[in-house]
N, CA, C and O atoms as a CHARMM CRD file, in Angstrom:
* protein
*
  256
    1    1 MET  N   -115.35500  -7.79400   3.51700 PROA 1      0.00000
    2    1 MET  CA  -114.83500  -9.12800   3.68000 PROA 1      0.00000
    3    1 MET  C   -113.68400  -8.73100   4.85100 PROA 1      0.00000
    4    1 MET  O   -112.99400  -7.71800   4.74300 PROA 1      0.00000
    5    2 ALA  N   -113.59200  -9.52000   5.80500 PROA 2      0.00000
    6    2 ALA  CA  -112.69800  -9.41000   6.89600 PROA 2      0.00000
    7    2 ALA  C   -111.08500  -9.73700   6.51800 PROA 2      0.00000
    8    2 ALA  O   -110.80100 -10.68800   5.79000 PROA 2      0.00000
    9    3 THR  N   -110.31000  -9.06200   6.95300 PROA 3      0.00000
   10    3 THR  CA  -108.85700  -9.48600   6.66400 PROA 3      0.00000
   11    3 THR  C   -108.17200 -10.94000   7.15100 PROA 3      0.00000
   12    3 THR  O   -108.37500 -11.08900   8.35600 PROA 3      0.00000
   13    4 LYS  N   -107.49300 -11.94600   6.62000 PROA 4      0.00000
   14    4 LYS  CA  -107.05700 -12.92900   7.04700 PROA 4      0.00000
   15    4 LYS  C   -105.56400 -12.48800   8.25300 PROA 4      0.00000
   16    4 LYS  O   -104.53300 -11.85800   8.01400 PROA 4      0.00000
   17    5 ARG  N   -106.03700 -13.11900   9.48900 PROA 5      0.00000
   18    5 ARG  CA  -104.96700 -12.93000  10.34600 PROA 5      0.00000
   19    5 ARG  C   -103.90900 -14.26300  10.44100 PROA 5      0.00000
   20    5 ARG  O   -104.12400 -15.47400  10.49700 PROA 5      0.00000
   21    6 THR  N   -102.69600 -13.47200  10.43200 PROA 6      0.00000
   22    6 THR  CA  -101.37900 -14.57200  10.52900 PROA 6      0.00000
   23    6 THR  C   -100.88000 -14.56600  11.70500 PROA 6      0.00000
   24    6 THR  O   -101.03100 -13.56600  12.40700 PROA 6      0.00000
   25    7 THR  N   -100.21800 -15.61700  12.14700 PROA 7      0.00000
   26    7 THR  CA   -99.22800 -15.55200  13.57000 PROA 7      0.00000
   27    7 THR  C    -97.73000 -15.64400  12.86100 PROA 7      0.00000
   28    7 THR  O    -97.47600 -15.99700  11.71000 PROA 7      0.00000
   29    8 ALA  N    -96.96300 -15.28600  13.73700 PROA 8      0.00000
   30    8 ALA  CA   -95.69900 -15.38200  13.47100 PROA 8      0.00000
   31    8 ALA  C    -95.08200 -16.58900  13.96800 PROA 8      0.00000
   32    8 ALA  O    -95.37900 -16.74500  15.15200 PROA 8      0.00000
   33    9 SER  N    -94.30200 -17.54700  13.49700 PROA 9      0.00000
   34    9 SER  CA   -93.79100 -18.54900  13.87900 PROA 9      0.00000
   35    9 SER  C    -92.68300 -18.35000  15.09300 PROA 9      0.00000
   36    9 SER  O    -92.08000 -17.29900  15.30600 PROA 9      0.00000
   37   10 LYS  N    -92.56200 -19.39400  15.73100 PROA 10     0.00000
   38   10 LYS  CA   -91.54800 -19.07100  17.03100 PROA 10     0.00000
   39   10 LYS  C    -90.18000 -19.03800  16.58800 PROA 10     0.00000
   40   10 LYS  O    -89.39300 -18.30800  17.19100 PROA 10     0.00000
   41   11 ALA  N    -89.73600 -19.83600  15.46500 PROA 11     0.00000
   42   11 ALA  CA   -88.57300 -19.81700  14.67800 PROA 11     0.00000
   43   11 ALA  C    -88.32100 -18.28400  14.39300 PROA 11     0.00000
   44   11 ALA  O    -87.20600 -17.81400  14.61800 PROA 11     0.00000
   45   12 ALA  N    -89.22200 -17.59300  13.95900 PROA 12     0.00000
   46   12 ALA  CA   -88.94700 -16.32400  13.45000 PROA 12     0.00000
   47   12 ALA  C    -88.65500 -15.23700  14.48800 PROA 12     0.00000
   48   12 ALA  O    -87.82000 -14.34500  14.34000 PROA 12     0.00000
   49   13 THR  N    -89.38300 -15.40100  15.47700 PROA 13     0.00000
   50   13 THR  CA   -89.43400 -14.49800  16.73200 PROA 13     0.00000
   51   13 THR  C    -88.07800 -14.99100  17.88200 PROA 13     0.00000
   52   13 THR  O    -87.51700 -14.18700  18.62600 PROA 13     0.00000
   53   14 HSD  N    -87.79100 -16.26900  17.81200 PROA 14     0.00000
   54   14 HSD  CA   -86.45300 -16.70600  18.86100 PROA 14     0.00000
   55   14 HSD  C    -85.71300 -17.51800  18.14800 PROA 14     0.00000
   56   14 HSD  O    -85.99500 -18.62400  17.68600 PROA 14     0.00000
   57   15 PRO  N    -84.71800 -16.88300  18.08500 PROA 15     0.00000
   58   15 PRO  CA   -83.55000 -17.44500  16.90000 PROA 15     0.00000
   59   15 PRO  C    -82.96900 -18.89000  17.77700 PROA 15     0.00000
   60   15 PRO  O    -83.08500 -18.82600  19.00100 PROA 15     0.00000
   61   16 ALA  N    -82.43600 -20.00300  17.26600 PROA 16     0.00000
   62   16 ALA  CA   -81.82000 -20.78500  17.96700 PROA 16     0.00000
   63   16 ALA  C    -80.75200 -20.36800  18.66800 PROA 16     0.00000
   64   16 ALA  O    -80.16300 -19.50100  18.02200 PROA 16     0.00000
   65   17 PRO  N    -80.10400 -20.65400  19.96800 PROA 17     0.00000
   66   17 PRO  CA   -78.93800 -20.06500  20.70900 PROA 17     0.00000
   67   17 PRO  C    -77.63400 -20.49100  19.58800 PROA 17     0.00000
   68   17 PRO  O    -77.77900 -21.35500  18.72400 PROA 17     0.00000
   69   18 ALA  N    -76.47400 -19.77700  19.77500 PROA 18     0.00000
   70   18 ALA  CA   -75.39200 -20.14000  18.88800 PROA 18     0.00000
   71   18 ALA  C    -74.57200 -20.93400  19.84400 PROA 18     0.00000
   72   18 ALA  O    -74.53400 -20.65000  21.04100 PROA 18     0.00000
   73   19 GLU  N    -73.82500 -22.06300  19.25100 PROA 19     0.00000
   74   19 GLU  CA   -72.92200 -22.85000  19.73300 PROA 19     0.00000
   75   19 GLU  C    -71.83400 -22.36700  20.20200 PROA 19     0.00000
   76   19 GLU  O    -71.31800 -21.64000  19.35200 PROA 19     0.00000
   77   20 PRO  N    -71.17800 -22.42700  21.24200 PROA 20     0.00000
   78   20 PRO  CA   -70.09500 -21.53500  21.68000 PROA 20     0.00000
   79   20 PRO  C    -68.90800 -22.08200  21.19300 PROA 20     0.00000
   80   20 PRO  O    -68.76600 -23.29800  21.06500 PROA 20     0.00000
   81   21 ALA  N    -67.70800 -20.94700  20.80500 PROA 21     0.00000
   82   21 ALA  CA   -66.69000 -21.29700  19.95600 PROA 21     0.00000
   83   21 ALA  C    -65.89300 -22.05100  20.54300 PROA 21     0.00000
   84   21 ALA  O    -65.94000 -22.00200  21.77200 PROA 21     0.00000
   85   22 LYS  N    -64.94000 -22.95600  19.93800 PROA 22     0.00000
   86   22 LYS  CA   -64.23400 -23.95700  20.79100 PROA 22     0.00000
   87   22 LYS  C    -62.76500 -23.03700  21.10700 PROA 22     0.00000
   88   22 LYS  O    -62.32400 -22.09300  20.45200 PROA 22     0.00000
   89   23 CYS  N    -62.12700 -23.75600  22.50300 PROA 23     0.00000
   90   23 CYS  CA   -60.79400 -23.02200  22.94200 PROA 23     0.00000
   91   23 CYS  C    -59.94000 -23.55200  21.78800 PROA 23     0.00000
   92   23 CYS  O    -60.05000 -24.63700  21.21800 PROA 23     0.00000
   93   24 GLN  N    -58.99200 -22.48000  21.54200 PROA 24     0.00000
   94   24 GLN  CA   -57.89800 -22.50000  20.61900 PROA 24     0.00000
   95   24 GLN  C    -56.95100 -23.44400  20.93800 PROA 24     0.00000
   96   24 GLN  O    -56.73300 -24.19000  19.98200 PROA 24     0.00000
   97   25 PRO  N    -56.30900 -23.69300  21.91700 PROA 25     0.00000
   98   25 PRO  CA   -55.01900 -24.43200  22.27700 PROA 25     0.00000
   99   25 PRO  C    -55.59600 -25.89200  22.34700 PROA 25     0.00000
  100   25 PRO  O    -55.01800 -26.87400  21.88000 PROA 25     0.00000
  101   26 CYS  N    -56.70000 -25.90800  22.93300 PROA 26     0.00000
  102   26 CYS  CA   -56.96300 -27.61900  23.05200 PROA 26     0.00000
  103   26 CYS  C    -58.09600 -28.01100  21.91600 PROA 26     0.00000
  104   26 CYS  O    -58.57200 -29.14500  21.94800 PROA 26     0.00000
  105   27 GLY  N    -58.57000 -26.96900  20.80500 PROA 27     0.00000
  106   27 GLY  CA   -59.57800 -27.62300  19.98200 PROA 27     0.00000
  107   27 GLY  C    -60.80600 -28.08600  20.69200 PROA 27     0.00000
  108   27 GLY  O    -61.37700 -29.00900  20.11200 PROA 27     0.00000
  109   28 GLY  N    -61.38700 -27.65400  21.86300 PROA 28     0.00000
  110   28 GLY  CA   -62.40200 -27.90600  22.47200 PROA 28     0.00000
  111   28 GLY  C    -62.51700 -29.31800  22.96900 PROA 28     0.00000
  112   28 GLY  O    -63.63100 -29.80200  23.16600 PROA 28     0.00000
  113   29 THR  N    -61.62500 -29.87100  23.14000 PROA 29     0.00000
  114   29 THR  CA   -61.25900 -31.27200  24.05900 PROA 29     0.00000
  115   29 THR  C    -61.19300 -31.09100  25.63900 PROA 29     0.00000
  116   29 THR  O    -61.63700 -31.82700  26.52100 PROA 29     0.00000
  117   30 GLY  N    -60.43900 -29.77700  25.73500 PROA 30     0.00000
  118   30 GLY  CA   -60.41000 -29.66000  27.38100 PROA 30     0.00000
  119   30 GLY  C    -58.66600 -30.05300  27.80400 PROA 30     0.00000
  120   30 GLY  O    -58.03700 -29.44800  28.67200 PROA 30     0.00000
  121   31 THR  N    -58.28200 -30.84900  27.21600 PROA 31     0.00000
  122   31 THR  CA   -56.99300 -31.51300  27.50100 PROA 31     0.00000
  123   31 THR  C    -56.10900 -31.30700  26.70500 PROA 31     0.00000
  124   31 THR  O    -56.58100 -31.14700  25.58000 PROA 31     0.00000
  125   32 VAL  N    -54.53700 -31.19700  26.75500 PROA 32     0.00000
  126   32 VAL  CA   -53.16900 -30.88300  26.14200 PROA 32     0.00000
  127   32 VAL  C    -52.31400 -31.65800  26.23700 PROA 32     0.00000
  128   32 VAL  O    -52.26800 -32.19500  27.34400 PROA 32     0.00000
  129   33 ALA  N    -51.67600 -31.92800  25.62300 PROA 33     0.00000
  130   33 ALA  CA   -50.48600 -32.86700  25.72900 PROA 33     0.00000
  131   33 ALA  C    -49.32400 -32.06900  26.56100 PROA 33     0.00000
  132   33 ALA  O    -48.96600 -30.95700  26.17300 PROA 33     0.00000
  133   34 VAL  N    -48.75700 -32.66900  27.70300 PROA 34     0.00000
  134   34 VAL  CA   -47.83400 -31.87000  28.47700 PROA 34     0.00000
  135   34 VAL  C    -46.89900 -32.98800  28.41400 PROA 34     0.00000
  136   34 VAL  O    -47.22000 -34.17400  28.49100 PROA 34     0.00000
  137   35 THR  N    -45.34500 -32.38100  28.22200 PROA 35     0.00000
  138   35 THR  CA   -44.24800 -33.27400  27.89200 PROA 35     0.00000
  139   35 THR  C    -43.71200 -33.70500  29.20500 PROA 35     0.00000
  140   35 THR  O    -43.59700 -32.78900  30.01800 PROA 35     0.00000
  141   36 VAL  N    -43.31200 -35.03500  29.65100 PROA 36     0.00000
  142   36 VAL  CA   -42.91100 -35.73800  30.77100 PROA 36     0.00000
  143   36 VAL  C    -41.45600 -35.48800  30.67700 PROA 36     0.00000
  144   36 VAL  O    -40.87900 -35.68700  29.60800 PROA 36     0.00000
  145   37 ARG  N    -40.81000 -35.05700  31.74600 PROA 37     0.00000
  146   37 ARG  CA   -39.53000 -34.88600  31.68900 PROA 37     0.00000
  147   37 ARG  C    -38.59000 -35.60800  33.21500 PROA 37     0.00000
  148   37 ARG  O    -38.95300 -35.35100  34.36300 PROA 37     0.00000
  149   38 VAL  N    -37.62200 -36.32700  32.95500 PROA 38     0.00000
  150   38 VAL  CA   -37.22100 -37.22200  33.99400 PROA 38     0.00000
  151   38 VAL  C    -35.55900 -37.09700  33.88300 PROA 38     0.00000
  152   38 VAL  O    -34.82600 -36.69900  32.97700 PROA 38     0.00000
  153   39 GLY  N    -35.28500 -37.65700  35.31800 PROA 39     0.00000
  154   39 GLY  CA   -33.62900 -37.59600  35.21300 PROA 39     0.00000
  155   39 GLY  C    -33.02800 -36.22700  35.39000 PROA 39     0.00000
  156   39 GLY  O    -33.68600 -35.21400  35.15200 PROA 39     0.00000
  157   40 ARG  N    -31.81000 -36.19300  35.79700 PROA 40     0.00000
  158   40 ARG  CA   -31.01800 -35.13700  36.06800 PROA 40     0.00000
  159   40 ARG  C    -30.82200 -34.02600  34.90500 PROA 40     0.00000
  160   40 ARG  O    -30.80800 -32.79600  34.93200 PROA 40     0.00000
  161   41 GLU  N    -30.70500 -34.80700  34.06600 PROA 41     0.00000
  162   41 GLU  CA   -30.46800 -33.64000  32.80700 PROA 41     0.00000
  163   41 GLU  C    -31.98900 -33.20900  32.11900 PROA 41     0.00000
  164   41 GLU  O    -32.08700 -32.53600  31.09300 PROA 41     0.00000
  165   42 ARG  N    -33.20700 -33.76800  32.94400 PROA 42     0.00000
  166   42 ARG  CA   -34.52700 -33.40200  32.53300 PROA 42     0.00000
  167   42 ARG  C    -34.73200 -33.71900  31.06100 PROA 42     0.00000
  168   42 ARG  O    -35.22500 -32.82500  30.37400 PROA 42     0.00000
  169   43 ARG  N    -34.44100 -34.78800  30.53200 PROA 43     0.00000
  170   43 ARG  CA   -34.51000 -35.14100  29.25300 PROA 43     0.00000
  171   43 ARG  C    -36.28600 -35.65600  29.17800 PROA 43     0.00000
  172   43 ARG  O    -36.87800 -36.14900  30.13800 PROA 43     0.00000
  173   44 PRO  N    -36.91800 -35.39200  27.78000 PROA 44     0.00000
  174   44 PRO  CA   -38.41400 -35.63600  27.80300 PROA 44     0.00000
  175   44 PRO  C    -38.11300 -37.14500  27.33100 PROA 44     0.00000
  176   44 PRO  O    -37.26200 -37.61800  26.57800 PROA 44     0.00000
  177   45 VAL  N    -39.18600 -37.72000  28.10100 PROA 45     0.00000
  178   45 VAL  CA   -39.40900 -39.25700  27.93200 PROA 45     0.00000
  179   45 VAL  C    -40.87600 -39.77300  27.13500 PROA 45     0.00000
  180   45 VAL  O    -41.05900 -40.86600  26.60100 PROA 45     0.00000
  181   46 GLY  N    -41.81500 -38.65500  27.23500 PROA 46     0.00000
  182   46 GLY  CA   -42.98200 -38.91600  26.68400 PROA 46     0.00000
  183   46 GLY  C    -44.17700 -37.74100  26.91400 PROA 46     0.00000
  184   46 GLY  O    -43.82600 -36.61300  27.26100 PROA 46     0.00000
  185   47 GLN  N    -45.38900 -38.00900  26.73500 PROA 47     0.00000
  186   47 GLN  CA   -46.42200 -37.10300  26.86800 PROA 47     0.00000
  187   47 GLN  C    -47.45100 -37.57900  27.66900 PROA 47     0.00000
  188   47 GLN  O    -47.65400 -38.79300  27.69600 PROA 47     0.00000
  189   48 GLN  N    -48.12600 -36.82900  28.32000 PROA 48     0.00000
  190   48 GLN  CA   -49.58900 -36.69700  29.27500 PROA 48     0.00000
  191   48 GLN  C    -50.39100 -36.18500  28.97300 PROA 48     0.00000
  192   48 GLN  O    -50.03600 -35.29000  28.20600 PROA 48     0.00000
  193   49 ASP  N    -51.60400 -36.20800  29.15500 PROA 49     0.00000
  194   49 ASP  CA   -52.85600 -35.56600  28.96900 PROA 49     0.00000
  195   49 ASP  C    -52.84800 -34.63800  30.10800 PROA 49     0.00000
  196   49 ASP  O    -52.80000 -35.16500  31.22000 PROA 49     0.00000
  197   50 GLY  N    -52.89500 -33.10800  30.03000 PROA 50     0.00000
  198   50 GLY  CA   -53.16500 -32.37600  31.13200 PROA 50     0.00000
  199   50 GLY  C    -54.18400 -31.45500  30.79400 PROA 50     0.00000
  200   50 GLY  O    -54.44800 -31.30900  29.60000 PROA 50     0.00000
  201   51 LEU  N    -54.94000 -30.66300  31.84600 PROA 51     0.00000
  202   51 LEU  CA   -55.91200 -29.82000  31.90600 PROA 51     0.00000
  203   51 LEU  C    -55.39600 -28.77000  30.98700 PROA 51     0.00000
  204   51 LEU  O    -54.19400 -28.50400  30.98600 PROA 51     0.00000
  205   52 CYS  N    -56.38800 -28.04700  30.06600 PROA 52     0.00000
  206   52 CYS  CA   -55.87500 -26.96800  29.31100 PROA 52     0.00000
  207   52 CYS  C    -56.22400 -25.63600  29.93000 PROA 52     0.00000
  208   52 CYS  O    -57.37200 -25.20700  29.81200 PROA 52     0.00000
  209   53 LEU  N    -55.38000 -25.02000  30.52500 PROA 53     0.00000
  210   53 LEU  CA   -55.22600 -23.78500  31.43800 PROA 53     0.00000
  211   53 LEU  C    -55.79700 -22.61500  30.82100 PROA 53     0.00000
  212   53 LEU  O    -55.91500 -21.64500  31.56800 PROA 53     0.00000
  213   54 ASN  N    -56.21300 -22.47300  29.52100 PROA 54     0.00000
  214   54 ASN  CA   -56.67500 -21.46300  28.93700 PROA 54     0.00000
  215   54 ASN  C    -58.45900 -21.58700  29.08900 PROA 54     0.00000
  216   54 ASN  O    -59.18200 -20.65200  29.43200 PROA 54     0.00000
  217   55 CYS  N    -58.88500 -22.87000  28.76700 PROA 55     0.00000
  218   55 CYS  CA   -60.32300 -22.85900  29.23300 PROA 55     0.00000
  219   55 CYS  C    -60.69800 -23.77200  30.61700 PROA 55     0.00000
  220   55 CYS  O    -61.87200 -23.97500  30.92500 PROA 55     0.00000
  221   56 PHE  N    -59.72600 -24.22300  31.29800 PROA 56     0.00000
  222   56 PHE  CA   -60.02700 -24.89900  32.40100 PROA 56     0.00000
  223   56 PHE  C    -60.62400 -26.08300  32.34600 PROA 56     0.00000
  224   56 PHE  O    -61.09400 -26.60200  33.35900 PROA 56     0.00000
  225   57 GLY  N    -60.68500 -26.74800  30.94800 PROA 57     0.00000
  226   57 GLY  CA   -61.25100 -28.16800  30.94500 PROA 57     0.00000
  227   57 GLY  C    -62.55400 -27.81900  30.20000 PROA 57     0.00000
  228   57 GLY  O    -62.82100 -28.72100  29.40600 PROA 57     0.00000
  229   58 THR  N    -63.33100 -26.95700  30.18500 PROA 58     0.00000
  230   58 THR  CA   -64.45200 -26.97700  29.37300 PROA 58     0.00000
  231   58 THR  C    -64.49000 -27.11900  28.10200 PROA 58     0.00000
  232   58 THR  O    -65.45900 -27.75400  27.68600 PROA 58     0.00000
  233   59 GLY  N    -63.53600 -26.62400  27.11800 PROA 59     0.00000
  234   59 GLY  CA   -63.27500 -26.99000  25.83400 PROA 59     0.00000
  235   59 GLY  C    -64.10300 -25.78700  25.22900 PROA 59     0.00000
  236   59 GLY  O    -64.11400 -25.83700  23.99900 PROA 59     0.00000
  237   60 THR  N    -64.81300 -24.69800  25.77200 PROA 60     0.00000
  238   60 THR  CA   -65.17300 -23.37300  24.85100 PROA 60     0.00000
  239   60 THR  C    -64.23600 -22.20700  25.30300 PROA 60     0.00000
  240   60 THR  O    -63.73100 -22.07200  26.41800 PROA 60     0.00000
  241   61 ASN  N    -64.14200 -21.62600  24.52700 PROA 61     0.00000
  242   61 ASN  CA   -63.46200 -20.18000  24.48700 PROA 61     0.00000
  243   61 ASN  C    -64.27300 -18.99200  25.51500 PROA 61     0.00000
  244   61 ASN  O    -65.36100 -18.42100  25.44300 PROA 61     0.00000
  245   62 PRO  N    -63.09300 -18.96100  26.51700 PROA 62     0.00000
  246   62 PRO  CA   -63.52000 -17.83400  27.61400 PROA 62     0.00000
  247   62 PRO  C    -63.92100 -16.46200  27.20900 PROA 62     0.00000
  248   62 PRO  O    -64.62900 -15.72400  27.89300 PROA 62     0.00000
  249   63 LYS  N    -63.38400 -16.15500  25.96800 PROA 63     0.00000
  250   63 LYS  CA   -63.61000 -14.93600  25.41500 PROA 63     0.00000
  251   63 LYS  C    -64.67000 -14.49000  24.64900 PROA 63     0.00000
  252   63 LYS  O    -64.92100 -13.37400  24.19200 PROA 63     0.00000
  253   64 SER  N    -65.33300 -15.69800  24.57400 PROA 64     0.00000
  254   64 SER  CA   -66.65100 -15.36900  23.67400 PROA 64     0.00000
  255   64 SER  C    -68.02100 -15.75600  24.51900 PROA 64     0.00000
  256   64 SER  O    -69.12900 -15.58200  24.01200 PROA 64     0.00000
């Protein structure tokens, strides 16, 4: 009697790629709040969205 051959599934030989880690300062959005200052005394009047300088707007952690 011959032995039964089995094949390995693709999931077992090739694991799914891991999702990249999110950037900590922006939370994965790529933007951070920047305070807008006006006037002679440079008083804060509000906030606007600015580019995250840690990940440069990609939203992924550059160290991973």
